[in-house]
C-alpha positions as CSV (number, residue, x, y, z in Angstrom):
1,M,14.7,11.8,7.5
2,G,16.0,8.8,5.5
3,I,12.9,8.9,3.2
4,R,13.3,12.6,2.7
5,V,16.9,12.3,1.8
6,A,16.2,9.4,-0.6
7,L,13.4,11.4,-2.3
8,T,15.7,14.5,-2.7
9,L,18.6,12.5,-4.1
10,S,16.3,10.7,-6.5
11,A,14.8,14.0,-7.7
12,L,18.2,15.6,-8.1
13,S,19.6,12.7,-10.1
14,L,16.6,12.9,-12.5
15,I,16.9,16.6,-12.9
16,A,20.6,16.3,-13.6
17,A,19.7,13.9,-16.4
18,A,17.0,16.2,-17.8
19,P,17.7,18.3,-21.0
20,P,20.0,21.2,-20.0
21,K,17.9,23.8,-21.9
22,L,14.8,23.3,-19.8
23,D,13.6,26.7,-18.6
24,P,13.7,27.2,-14.8
25,D,9.9,26.9,-14.3
26,T,9.7,23.6,-16.3
27,R,12.8,22.3,-14.5
28,A,11.2,23.1,-11.1
29,W,7.9,21.5,-12.1
30,W,9.7,18.3,-13.2
31,A,11.7,18.2,-10.0
32,T,8.5,18.0,-8.0
33,T,7.1,15.4,-10.5
34,A,10.2,13.4,-9.8
35,E,9.7,13.6,-6.0
36,L,6.1,12.4,-6.4
37,S,6.6,9.6,-8.9
38,N,10.1,8.1,-8.3
39,D,10.3,4.5,-7.3
40,S,10.4,5.3,-3.5
41,M,6.8,6.6,-3.8
42,E,5.7,3.0,-4.9
43,G,3.1,4.3,-7.3
44,R,1.0,6.0,-4.6
45,D,-1.8,3.3,-4.5
46,T,-5.0,4.4,-2.8
47,G,-4.9,3.5,0.9
48,S,-1.2,2.7,1.0
49,A,1.5,4.1,3.3
50,A,3.3,5.4,0.2
51,Y,0.3,7.4,-0.9
52,E,0.2,9.0,2.6
53,R,3.8,9.9,2.3
54,A,3.1,11.6,-1.0
55,A,0.1,13.4,0.5
56,R,2.3,14.8,3.3
57,L,4.9,15.9,0.8
58,V,2.2,17.8,-1.1
59,A,0.9,19.5,2.1
60,R,4.5,20.5,3.1
61,K,5.0,22.1,-0.3
62,F,1.6,23.9,-0.1
63,A,2.6,25.2,3.3
64,A,6.0,26.4,2.1
65,A,4.2,28.3,-0.8
66,G,2.1,30.2,1.7
67,L,-1.2,28.5,1.2
68,K,-3.7,28.0,4.0
69,P,-5.0,24.5,5.1
70,A,-8.5,23.8,3.9
71,G,-9.1,20.3,5.1
72,E,-10.8,18.8,8.1
73,N,-10.4,20.4,11.6
74,G,-8.2,23.2,10.3
75,G,-5.7,20.8,8.8
76,W,-4.4,20.0,5.3
77,F,-6.2,16.6,4.9
78,Q,-9.6,15.2,4.4
79,R,-9.8,11.5,5.4
80,V,-11.7,9.4,2.7
81,P,-12.9,6.1,4.2
82,M,-13.2,3.3,1.7
83,H,-13.9,-0.5,1.5
84,E,-11.7,-2.8,-0.6
85,I,-12.4,-6.2,-2.0
86,A,-9.5,-7.9,-3.7
87,L,-9.0,-11.2,-5.4
88,T,-6.1,-13.0,-3.8
89,S,-6.1,-16.2,-5.8
90,V,-7.9,-17.3,-9.0
91,Q,-8.1,-20.5,-11.0
92,I,-10.0,-20.5,-14.3
93,S,-10.3,-23.1,-17.1
94,V,-12.5,-23.9,-20.1
95,G,-12.8,-27.5,-21.0
96,G,-9.8,-28.2,-18.7
97,R,-7.7,-25.7,-20.5
98,P,-6.3,-23.1,-18.0
99,L,-6.7,-19.4,-18.7
100,R,-4.1,-17.0,-17.4
101,F,-5.8,-14.5,-15.1
102,L,-5.1,-10.8,-15.8
103,Y,-3.5,-11.8,-19.1
104,D,-6.3,-13.8,-20.8
105,L,-9.1,-12.4,-18.9
106,T,-10.1,-10.5,-15.7
107,V,-13.3,-10.2,-13.7
108,G,-15.2,-7.5,-11.9
109,V,-14.9,-7.9,-8.1
110,G,-17.7,-7.0,-5.7
111,P,-19.9,-8.1,-2.8
112,G,-21.9,-11.2,-3.5
113,M,-19.4,-12.5,-6.1
114,P,-19.6,-16.4,-6.1
115,Q,-16.5,-18.2,-4.9
116,R,-17.0,-21.1,-7.3
117,V,-18.3,-21.2,-10.9
118,N,-19.2,-24.2,-13.0
119,A,-21.2,-23.2,-16.1
120,E,-21.7,-23.7,-19.8
121,L,-20.5,-21.0,-22.3
122,V,-22.5,-19.5,-25.2
123,Y,-21.0,-17.2,-27.8
124,A,-23.7,-14.7,-28.8
125,G,-22.1,-12.2,-31.1
126,Y,-23.0,-8.6,-30.1
127,C,-25.5,-10.0,-27.6
128,G,-28.6,-8.4,-29.0
129,T,-31.8,-9.6,-27.5
130,D,-32.4,-11.8,-30.6
131,Q,-29.2,-13.7,-30.0
132,L,-29.8,-14.8,-26.4
133,A,-32.3,-17.7,-26.6
134,G,-31.4,-20.6,-24.3
135,V,-28.7,-18.8,-22.2
136,R,-30.3,-19.2,-18.8
137,G,-27.8,-20.4,-16.2
138,K,-24.9,-20.0,-18.6
139,I,-22.1,-17.4,-19.2
140,V,-22.5,-15.5,-22.4
141,I,-19.5,-14.3,-24.5
142,C,-20.2,-11.0,-26.2
143,H,-18.1,-8.9,-28.6
144,G,-17.5,-5.6,-26.9
145,T,-18.2,-3.3,-29.8
146,H,-18.5,0.5,-29.5
147,R,-20.1,0.9,-33.0
148,E,-23.2,3.0,-33.3
149,G,-26.2,0.9,-34.1
150,L,-25.0,-2.1,-32.1
151,P,-25.6,-2.8,-28.4
152,D,-23.3,-0.8,-26.1
153,A,-21.9,-2.1,-22.8
154,A,-25.0,-1.3,-20.8
155,A,-27.4,-2.7,-23.3
156,R,-25.4,-5.9,-23.6
157,E,-25.3,-6.5,-19.9
158,A,-29.0,-5.7,-19.4
159,A,-30.0,-8.1,-22.2
160,V,-27.8,-10.9,-20.9
161,R,-29.1,-10.4,-17.3
162,A,-32.7,-10.4,-18.6
163,A,-32.1,-13.6,-20.5
164,G,-31.2,-15.3,-17.2
165,A,-27.5,-15.9,-17.7
166,V,-25.2,-16.1,-14.7
167,G,-22.5,-13.9,-16.3
168,I,-21.2,-12.1,-19.3
169,M,-17.7,-12.4,-20.8
170,T,-17.0,-9.3,-22.9
171,I,-14.3,-9.5,-25.6
172,A,-12.2,-6.3,-25.4
173,D,-12.7,-5.1,-28.9
174,P,-9.3,-4.6,-30.8
175,G,-11.3,-2.7,-33.4
176,F,-11.8,0.2,-30.9
177,I,-8.7,1.9,-32.1
178,V,-9.4,5.2,-30.4
179,E,-8.5,3.5,-27.1
180,P,-7.2,0.0,-27.8
181,P,-7.5,-2.7,-25.1
182,R,-4.5,-2.9,-22.8
183,W,-3.2,-6.2,-21.4
184,P,-2.3,-7.4,-18.8
185,F,-4.5,-5.8,-16.1
186,A,-2.6,-4.6,-13.1
187,Y,-4.8,-6.5,-10.6
188,A,-8.5,-7.3,-9.8
189,R,-10.0,-5.4,-6.9
190,S,-12.8,-3.0,-6.2
191,V,-12.7,0.0,-3.9
192,T,-15.8,1.9,-2.9
193,L,-16.6,4.8,-0.5
194,A,-17.4,3.6,2.9
195,D,-20.9,5.2,2.8
196,D,-21.8,3.8,-0.5
197,P,-24.5,1.2,0.0
198,A,-23.3,-2.4,-0.5
199,Q,-25.0,-4.0,-3.5
200,P,-24.4,-7.7,-3.4
201,D,-24.5,-9.2,-6.9
202,A,-23.8,-12.8,-8.0
203,F,-23.8,-11.9,-11.7
204,L,-20.3,-12.3,-13.1
205,K,-18.7,-9.8,-15.4
206,F,-15.5,-11.0,-17.2
207,T,-13.4,-9.1,-19.7
208,L,-11.6,-11.4,-22.3
209,N,-8.5,-10.6,-24.2
210,A,-9.3,-10.9,-27.9
211,A,-6.0,-12.7,-28.5
212,S,-7.1,-15.3,-26.0
213,L,-10.5,-16.1,-27.6
214,S,-8.9,-19.1,-29.4
215,K,-8.3,-20.7,-25.9
216,V,-12.0,-20.6,-25.4
217,V,-13.6,-21.3,-28.8
218,G,-10.8,-22.7,-30.9
219,P,-9.4,-21.7,-34.3
220,K,-12.6,-20.0,-35.4
221,A,-11.6,-17.1,-33.0
222,I,-9.6,-15.4,-35.7
223,Q,-12.5,-15.0,-38.0
224,L,-14.9,-14.0,-35.2
225,I,-12.5,-11.2,-34.0
226,A,-12.0,-9.9,-37.5
227,A,-15.7,-9.8,-38.2
228,G,-16.6,-8.3,-34.8
229,S,-13.9,-5.6,-35.1
230,A,-15.4,-4.6,-38.4
231,G,-19.0,-4.6,-37.2
232,K,-20.0,-7.5,-39.4
233,S,-22.6,-10.1,-38.6
234,L,-21.7,-12.6,-35.9
235,P,-23.1,-16.1,-35.1
236,T,-24.5,-17.6,-31.9
237,F,-23.2,-21.0,-30.8
238,A,-22.6,-23.2,-27.8
239,V,-19.0,-23.5,-26.7
240,S,-17.7,-27.0,-26.0
241,G,-16.2,-27.5,-22.6
242,Q,-17.3,-26.4,-19.2
243,F,-16.2,-23.1,-17.7
244,R,-14.8,-23.5,-14.2
245,A,-13.5,-20.9,-11.8
246,Q,-12.5,-20.7,-8.2
247,F,-11.9,-17.3,-6.4
248,A,-10.6,-16.3,-3.1
249,T,-11.2,-12.7,-1.9
250,R,-10.0,-10.4,0.9
251,E,-12.0,-7.5,2.3
252,R,-10.7,-4.7,4.4
253,D,-11.5,-1.1,5.3
254,I,-9.0,1.4,4.1
255,A,-8.7,5.2,4.1
256,S,-6.8,7.7,2.0
257,S,-6.4,11.5,2.2
258,N,-7.4,14.3,0.0
259,V,-5.1,17.3,0.4
260,L,-6.9,20.6,0.5
261,A,-5.3,24.1,0.5
262,M,-6.6,27.6,0.0
263,L,-5.1,30.8,-1.5
264,P,-7.5,33.5,-0.2
265,G,-8.7,36.1,-2.7
266,R,-8.2,39.8,-2.5
267,D,-11.7,40.9,-3.2
268,P,-14.2,40.4,-0.3
269,A,-17.1,40.6,-2.7
270,A,-15.7,37.4,-4.5
271,A,-14.9,35.5,-1.3
272,N,-17.7,32.9,-2.1
273,Q,-16.5,32.4,-5.7
274,A,-13.6,30.1,-5.2
275,I,-12.0,28.4,-8.2
276,A,-11.3,24.7,-7.4
277,L,-8.1,23.3,-9.1
278,T,-8.2,19.5,-9.1
279,A,-5.7,16.8,-9.8
280,H,-5.4,13.2,-8.5
281,L,-2.4,12.0,-6.5
282,D,-3.2,8.3,-6.5
283,G,-1.7,5.8,-9.0
284,Y,-1.9,2.1,-9.3
285,G,1.0,1.1,-7.1
286,F,2.4,-2.4,-7.6
287,G,0.7,-4.7,-10.1
288,T,1.2,-7.3,-12.8
289,P,4.7,-7.0,-14.3
290,V,5.1,-5.5,-17.8
291,N,8.5,-6.1,-19.4
292,G,9.8,-7.1,-16.0
293,D,8.6,-3.9,-14.2
294,R,5.7,-4.3,-11.7
295,L,5.8,-0.7,-10.3
296,Y,3.1,1.6,-11.9
297,N,4.7,5.0,-11.1
298,G,1.9,7.1,-12.7
299,T,4.2,10.0,-13.7
300,L,1.9,11.6,-16.2
301,D,-1.2,10.1,-14.7
302,D,-1.2,12.2,-12.6
303,A,1.8,13.1,-10.5
304,A,3.0,15.7,-13.0
305,Y,-0.2,17.7,-12.7
306,V,-0.3,17.6,-8.9
307,A,3.2,19.0,-9.3
308,L,1.8,21.7,-11.6
309,L,-0.7,22.8,-8.9
310,I,2.3,23.0,-6.5
311,R,4.3,25.0,-9.0
312,L,1.4,27.4,-9.5
313,A,1.3,28.0,-5.7
314,E,5.1,28.4,-5.6
315,R,5.0,31.0,-8.4
316,R,2.3,33.1,-6.6
317,R,3.9,32.9,-3.1
318,A,0.6,33.8,-1.5
319,Q,0.0,36.8,-3.9
320,A,-3.8,36.8,-4.2
321,Y,-6.1,36.7,-7.2
322,R,-9.5,38.4,-7.1
323,R,-11.1,35.1,-6.2
324,P,-9.8,32.4,-3.9
325,L,-8.2,29.3,-5.3
326,L,-9.1,25.9,-3.7
327,F,-6.2,23.5,-4.4
328,T,-8.0,20.1,-4.3
329,V,-5.6,17.1,-4.6
330,V,-7.7,14.0,-4.5
331,S,-7.3,10.3,-3.9
332,G,-9.0,7.3,-5.4
333,E,-9.5,8.7,-8.9
334,E,-8.2,5.4,-10.4
335,K,-10.7,3.5,-8.3
336,G,-13.7,5.5,-9.4
337,L,-13.3,9.2,-8.7
338,L,-13.6,8.4,-5.0
339,G,-11.7,11.3,-3.5
340,S,-13.6,14.0,-5.6
341,R,-16.9,12.2,-5.0
342,W,-16.2,12.2,-1.3
343,F,-15.3,15.9,-1.3
344,V,-18.4,16.8,-3.1
345,K,-20.6,14.7,-0.7
346,H,-18.7,15.9,2.4
347,P,-17.2,19.3,1.5
348,T,-14.8,21.0,3.9
349,A,-16.2,24.3,2.7
350,P,-19.7,25.0,1.3
351,L,-20.1,24.0,-2.3
352,S,-22.1,27.1,-2.8
353,G,-18.8,29.0,-2.3
354,I,-17.1,27.2,-5.3
355,A,-17.7,28.9,-8.6
356,A,-15.9,26.5,-10.9
357,D,-13.5,23.6,-11.2
358,I,-10.5,23.4,-13.5
359,N,-9.2,19.8,-13.6
360,L,-5.8,18.5,-14.6
361,D,-5.7,14.9,-15.8
362,Q,-5.5,13.1,-19.2
363,L,-2.6,15.3,-20.2
364,R,0.3,13.8,-22.2
365,P,3.1,16.3,-23.2
366,I,4.7,13.8,-25.5
367,F,4.2,15.6,-28.8
368,P,3.8,19.3,-29.8
369,L,0.9,21.2,-28.2
370,E,-0.9,22.6,-31.2
371,I,-4.4,21.6,-30.3
372,L,-6.3,21.2,-27.0
373,T,-9.4,19.1,-26.7
374,V,-11.5,20.8,-24.1
375,H,-14.2,19.1,-22.0
376,A,-17.5,20.9,-21.7
377,L,-16.2,23.6,-24.0
378,D,-19.6,25.2,-24.8
379,D,-21.3,24.5,-21.4
380,S,-20.0,27.4,-19.4
381,T,-18.0,30.6,-19.6
382,L,-14.9,28.6,-18.8
383,G,-14.9,27.6,-22.5
384,D,-14.7,31.3,-23.5
385,D,-11.8,31.8,-21.1
386,V,-10.0,28.8,-22.6
387,R,-10.6,30.0,-26.1
388,A,-9.2,33.5,-25.2
389,V,-6.1,32.2,-23.5
390,A,-5.3,29.4,-26.0
391,G,-5.8,31.7,-28.9
392,G,-3.3,34.2,-27.5
393,L,-0.7,31.4,-27.3
394,G,-1.4,30.0,-30.8
395,I,-3.1,26.9,-29.5
396,A,-6.2,25.7,-31.4
397,V,-9.2,24.5,-29.3
398,R,-11.7,21.9,-30.3
399,H,-14.5,19.7,-28.9
400,D,-13.9,16.1,-28.1
401,P,-13.6,14.2,-31.4
402,E,-14.0,10.8,-29.6
403,P,-17.0,11.1,-27.4
404,E,-17.4,7.3,-27.4
405,R,-14.5,7.2,-24.9
406,N,-16.6,9.1,-22.4
407,L,-13.6,11.1,-21.1
408,L,-15.7,13.9,-19.6
409,R,-17.1,11.5,-17.0
410,R,-13.8,9.7,-16.3
411,S,-12.0,12.3,-14.4
412,D,-12.5,14.5,-11.3
413,N,-14.3,17.3,-13.0
414,W,-17.3,15.1,-13.3
415,P,-18.4,15.0,-9.6
416,F,-18.2,18.8,-9.5
417,M,-20.4,19.0,-12.6
418,Q,-22.9,16.6,-11.1
419,A,-23.0,19.0,-8.1
420,G,-23.9,21.8,-10.4
421,I,-20.5,23.5,-10.5
422,P,-19.1,24.5,-14.0
423,A,-16.0,22.5,-14.8
424,T,-13.5,21.8,-17.5
425,G,-10.5,19.7,-18.4
426,F,-8.1,19.1,-21.2
427,V,-6.5,16.5,-23.5
428,F,-3.6,17.1,-25.9
429,G,-5.1,17.0,-29.4
430,Y,-3.7,16.1,-32.8
431,R,-4.6,16.1,-36.5
432,P,-5.8,12.8,-37.9
433,G,-3.0,10.8,-39.5
434,S,-0.3,12.9,-38.0
435,R,2.9,11.9,-36.2
436,S,1.3,13.3,-33.0
437,E,-1.6,10.9,-33.4
438,Q,0.8,8.0,-33.8
439,I,2.6,9.0,-30.6
440,Y,-0.7,9.4,-28.7
441,R,-2.1,6.0,-29.8
442,Q,1.2,4.3,-29.0
443,W,1.2,5.8,-25.4
444,Y,-2.3,4.5,-24.8
445,R,-1.2,1.0,-25.9
446,T,2.1,0.9,-23.9
447,G,2.1,3.7,-21.3
448,Y,-1.5,4.3,-20.0
449,H,-1.9,2.5,-16.7
450,K,1.3,0.7,-17.2
451,P,4.7,0.7,-15.4
452,Q,6.1,2.5,-18.5
453,D,4.4,5.7,-17.4
454,D,7.5,6.7,-15.4
455,L,10.2,9.4,-15.3
456,N,12.2,7.8,-18.1
457,Q,9.5,8.0,-20.8
458,P,10.1,10.3,-23.8
459,M,8.8,13.8,-23.3
460,D,8.2,16.8,-25.5
461,W,9.6,19.5,-23.1
462,K,8.4,22.4,-25.1
463,A,4.9,20.9,-25.1
464,A,5.1,20.6,-21.4
465,E,6.2,24.2,-21.0
466,D,3.5,25.4,-23.4
467,F,0.7,23.7,-21.5
468,N,2.0,24.9,-18.1
469,R,2.1,28.5,-19.4
470,F,-1.4,28.0,-20.8
471,F,-2.6,26.8,-17.4
472,Y,-1.0,29.6,-15.4
473,A,-2.7,32.2,-17.8
474,L,-6.1,30.4,-17.7
475,V,-6.1,30.4,-13.9
476,E,-5.2,34.1,-13.7
477,R,-7.9,35.0,-16.2
478,V,-10.7,32.9,-14.5
479,A,-9.7,34.0,-11.0
480,D,-9.4,37.7,-11.9
481,Q,-12.4,38.1,-14.2
482,P,-15.0,40.8,-13.2
483,T,-17.7,38.1,-13.1
484,A,-17.6,34.5,-11.8
485,P,-17.8,31.5,-14.2
486,A,-21.3,30.5,-15.0
487,W,-23.2,27.9,-16.9
488,K,-24.6,28.8,-20.3
489,S,-28.3,28.5,-20.8
490,T,-27.8,25.9,-23.6
491,S,-25.8,23.5,-21.5
492,K,-27.4,20.1,-20.8
493,F,-25.4,20.0,-17.6
494,R,-26.8,23.2,-16.2
495,P,-28.8,22.6,-13.0
496,S,-32.5,23.0,-13.6
497,R,-32.6,25.2,-10.4
């Protein structure tokens, strides 16, 4: 009871501080957002008690809105078993000079990771195969460019492994301005699904802060970063001073819950054409402090859009569409789309009865909604529905202008698409050079996966209202169409069968 009272009071205080001209629907949506992402929810980290509190809150709200449980054993939840490996202590130095873990560099964590490292370092530019002579047994520093015509991340790692190195240290490229590197990292841990096969690997994968390269190679770092960010030629050279590291890890089995609810459809002929609506409930929880704040609330990523699913259910009050809606609130998105992957591998209802997925993530109502970037826009009839609804609301629609960010595969629509189910998702778009772009870029530098993604961040309330209205209309159109969503014959994602 004490937790419920605290949540309610916190939500009410935030609503009282919200702009007085918020329309009732947006106000109700933000009230639920506040309940899910205020400090008492502790950032809803996967596998935490706080996450489970948030999951129970979502289930209660679904029940109050008249939805039916669609989880395991006739309940609201689907247990997702996972395995976690976390670094508990780290000491790293180069030539006796200490590096600050999570600020200067971080490391990928996994089974088979060595506990002690003592190796020479080689700087090898972009780590093309022609730059990797004599690196066997060493750790190779590579500039992490995203430029076309230069090795990408997979090619760099493959080349460094093939050359016999024991690890790769990738400089996070400050020249990648479409999604600039963010430091510090919250923590270093890996979480995998319990039924994923363990793949022990002694090869080390570090990420290095470009601003910290001088601690490794000295004053020449400034010129190297400038040249690498511009895609210019880079040298290869041995780094003086030994790289030494010592790691301590903790392993444990954890579990986290997907929350699953159904609004049955009114047309028996469309009963096996459910529209899945996905959003992820998990956040980062507690992590490395930023400006003195160590709680990563995850308000826009993605509590606000779990709240929008709840608000849709509340607005309908069990009034059916033609097709069923499957409300799919998943865990573990931030750890690798784990909840949605588990659901697709272990569905609580046949996947053959799911006609499409509409995913809510990557949404930032912090500047006017004039343009929507739409994932898989031309791959299914969902894109036609998006165009029709957005056009009626005066919102322009476009393809992803930054495919190098790989956003399509970074959210919970992707496991559904891999399973052959048409899916889509959205990003607030902007015109190049506009004030909206400035706001968007700034948020990715200072808000994305940071404690500053909280209830106090600046919002564009009209943009929030506009997107919510778009979403309600899109769901109605897709769920009530005479025909179910379908792949287009030209889609590269369309199953061959």
